[in-house]
C-alpha positions as CSV (number, residue, x, y, z in Angstrom):
1,M,0.1,-0.1,0.1
2,V,1.3,3.6,-0.9
3,E,2.0,5.7,2.6
4,N,-0.5,8.3,2.4
5,T,0.5,10.8,4.9
6,T,2.1,13.2,2.8
7,K,-0.2,12.4,-0.2
8,K,-2.4,14.9,-0.9
9,I,-5.4,14.6,-3.7
10,L,-8.3,16.5,-5.4
11,V,-11.3,15.9,-5.0
12,V,-13.8,17.0,-7.7
13,D,-18.2,16.8,-7.4
14,D,-20.7,18.7,-7.9
15,E,-23.0,16.7,-5.8
16,K,-22.2,17.7,-2.0
17,D,-22.9,14.3,-0.9
18,I,-20.5,12.6,-2.9
19,L,-17.8,15.3,-1.8
20,T,-18.2,14.3,1.7
21,Y,-18.3,10.7,1.2
22,L,-15.4,10.5,-0.5
23,S,-13.6,12.7,1.3
24,N,-14.3,10.9,4.2
25,I,-13.3,7.9,3.1
26,L,-10.2,9.3,2.3
27,K,-9.7,10.9,5.4
28,R,-9.6,7.7,7.3
29,A,-6.7,6.6,4.7
30,N,-4.9,9.7,6.1
31,Y,-4.7,11.0,2.7
32,R,-5.2,15.0,2.7
33,V,-8.0,16.1,0.9
34,I,-8.9,19.2,-0.9
35,L,-12.1,19.6,-2.6
36,A,-13.6,21.5,-5.6
37,D,-17.4,21.6,-7.2
38,K,-16.6,23.3,-10.4
39,G,-14.6,22.6,-13.2
40,S,-12.7,26.0,-13.1
41,E,-12.1,26.1,-9.4
42,A,-10.4,22.4,-10.2
43,V,-8.3,23.5,-12.5
44,A,-6.6,26.5,-9.7
45,L,-6.7,24.0,-7.2
46,A,-5.0,21.6,-9.3
47,T,-1.8,24.5,-10.4
48,K,-2.0,26.0,-7.2
49,E,-1.6,23.0,-4.9
50,L,-0.2,20.2,-7.2
51,P,-1.6,17.7,-5.7
52,D,-0.6,14.1,-6.0
53,L,-3.8,12.3,-7.5
54,I,-7.4,14.2,-8.8
55,I,-10.6,12.2,-8.3
56,L,-12.9,13.5,-11.2
57,D,-16.0,13.6,-11.9
58,I,-16.7,13.7,-15.7
59,A,-20.2,15.3,-15.9
60,L,-19.7,18.3,-14.2
61,P,-22.6,21.3,-14.4
62,G,-21.9,25.1,-16.1
63,D,-18.2,26.3,-17.0
64,M,-16.1,23.1,-18.0
65,D,-17.0,19.1,-17.6
66,G,-14.1,16.8,-16.6
67,G,-12.9,16.2,-19.7
68,D,-12.8,19.5,-20.4
69,V,-10.8,19.5,-17.0
70,A,-8.7,16.9,-18.1
71,S,-7.5,17.9,-20.8
72,I,-6.6,21.7,-19.7
73,L,-4.3,20.0,-16.8
74,S,-2.7,17.9,-19.0
75,E,-1.6,21.2,-21.5
76,K,0.2,22.6,-18.1
77,P,3.9,22.0,-17.9
78,S,3.0,21.6,-13.9
79,T,-0.1,19.5,-14.1
80,R,0.5,17.4,-16.8
81,D,1.9,14.4,-14.9
82,I,-0.9,14.0,-12.1
83,P,-3.0,11.5,-11.9
84,I,-6.9,11.1,-13.0
85,I,-8.8,8.9,-11.9
86,F,-12.3,9.5,-13.3
87,L,-15.3,8.6,-11.3
88,T,-18.7,8.7,-13.2
89,A,-21.8,7.6,-12.9
90,L,-22.2,7.6,-16.7
91,M,-20.5,4.0,-17.2
92,R,-21.7,0.4,-15.9
93,K,-18.9,-1.9,-13.8
94,D,-18.7,-3.7,-16.9
95,E,-17.6,-1.4,-18.9
96,E,-15.2,-0.1,-16.5
97,E,-13.4,-3.1,-16.4
98,K,-13.3,-3.5,-19.9
99,L,-11.8,0.1,-20.1
100,G,-9.3,-0.5,-18.1
101,K,-6.3,1.9,-17.1
102,S,-4.9,3.7,-19.7
103,G,-1.8,5.9,-19.0
104,S,-2.2,8.1,-15.6
105,R,-6.0,8.4,-15.9
106,S,-8.2,5.7,-15.1
107,M,-12.5,5.6,-14.9
108,V,-13.9,4.0,-11.7
109,A,-17.7,3.6,-12.2
110,K,-20.4,5.4,-9.4
111,P,-21.4,4.1,-6.9
112,V,-17.7,3.4,-6.1
113,T,-17.0,1.6,-2.8
114,Q,-14.3,2.5,-0.6
115,E,-12.1,-0.9,-1.3
116,E,-12.9,0.2,-4.7
117,L,-11.6,3.5,-4.1
118,L,-8.6,3.4,-2.5
119,K,-7.4,0.0,-4.6
120,A,-8.0,2.4,-7.3
121,I,-5.8,5.2,-5.7
122,D,-3.1,2.8,-4.6
123,K,-3.0,1.7,-8.5
124,A,-2.6,4.9,-9.6
125,L,-0.5,6.3,-6.9
126,I,2.4,3.1,-7.9
127,C,2.3,4.0,-11.3
């Protein structure tokens, strides 16, 4: 398991309940957690805080969705190598398994269990 105490994770989701749920899981696992509920806020926080990992909802309302956020961050030298886990309700569990992992980006289907989330985080932080 990856040493968590110094790892910082940015969690981006427009649903407050999901932010709270994910934040609680991550804090119990001793990660430092940063939260954002908008795409523009996520880009600003990622650029400022340089997290070790980003958990990013794909379907974000408003200014930009998760794909836009990932695209913008991939163009910035300071953030392009930050691994991203896309967390989405737009995909079924069986589709998630077929997709697997691509580079420093992976997909996890909602709803996600604590075990599934922590496993995906370990995998992303080891690579």
